[in-house]
C-alpha positions, -999 to +999 in steps of 0.1 A: +750+239-392+782+258-401+784+293-386+758+287-359+772+290-324+756+286-291+744+317-272+769+344-265+768+367-234+754+396-254+722+376-261+728+368-297+727+333-310+759+335-331+764+344-367+729+336-378+720+373-374+692+366-349+691+385-317+668+375-288+662+412-281+649+420-316+613+423-324+596+395-344+615+368-326+595+342-308+588+350-271+609+330-247+638+325-271+670+330-251+706+320-254+696+287-238+669+280-263+678+249-283+689+252-319+661+227-326+635+251-313+650+279-333+650+258-365+614+248-360+604+284-356+622+294-388+609+264-407+573+270-397+577+307-404+590+299-439+563+272-445+536+297-435+550+324-459+553+299-487+517+286-481+505+322-481+522+329-515+507+298-530+473+306-516+475+342-529+482+329-564+454+304-563+429+329-550+439+356-575+435+331-603+402+319-590+390+356-588+402+363-623+381+334-637+348+347-623+327+370-645+327+404-629+291+408-640+281+373-629+256+362-603+257+372-567+274+340-558+301+346-584+306+381-571+311+366-536+337+342-549+355+370-567+355+392-536+367+365-513+393+354-538+407+389-540+405+395-503+423+362-495+450+369-521+456+404-506+457+392-470+480+362-479+503+385-498+505+409-469+511+381-444+539+367-466+555+402-466+552+405-428+568+370-423+596+378-448+605+410-429+630+393-407+627+409-372+611+441-384+577+435-369+569+427-332+555+393-322+521+407-314+517+422-349+529+390-365+503+370-344+474+393-354+484+392-391+488+354-392+455+349-373+437+372-397+452+353-426+440+320-412+405+333-407+403+348-442+416+316-457+390+295-440+362+319-451+375+318-487+377+280-486+340+278-475+330+300-504+351+281-529+335+248-516+302+260-531+318+270-564+321+242-591+357+239-602+372+257-572+382+226-552+419+233-557+416+269-545+397+257-514+424+231-507+452+258-510+433+280-486+429+252-461+466+243-465+475+280-458+453+280-427+470+249-414+504+265-420+493+296-401+481+274-372+514+255-371+533+288-371+512+303-344+520+273-322+557+283-323+548+317-309+533+303-277 
């Protein structure tokens, strides 16, 4: 990749703008960490943020299709859809704030997102016509799980 150099004595990884001492960078990344590991971290982080964005859209749409004065089950679908959309949106923002948030905060946010997505998927499973929304929630939860694996 043009512009990417191996580790320098000051701890940076070259002109990529990443610094091993900055917050939000995966633990254990040093100047000796392979570029392949760095690329996987960045790819998984981007994939998670993208899945969160898609899930947020699907959940917001699902919530908007439910009658606000509907049955108790419809109200649950609406609330879970809104909550999932908000959590996914917040998670995407955290993941997009390159190095502005420490790893522990990122981990908590992504784990929360994964949990909320799975809860929403369960609720959507019981709602006719919500299969696509449930699938988006599960895809987001998988992306969160994949990204969390890069933080270990």
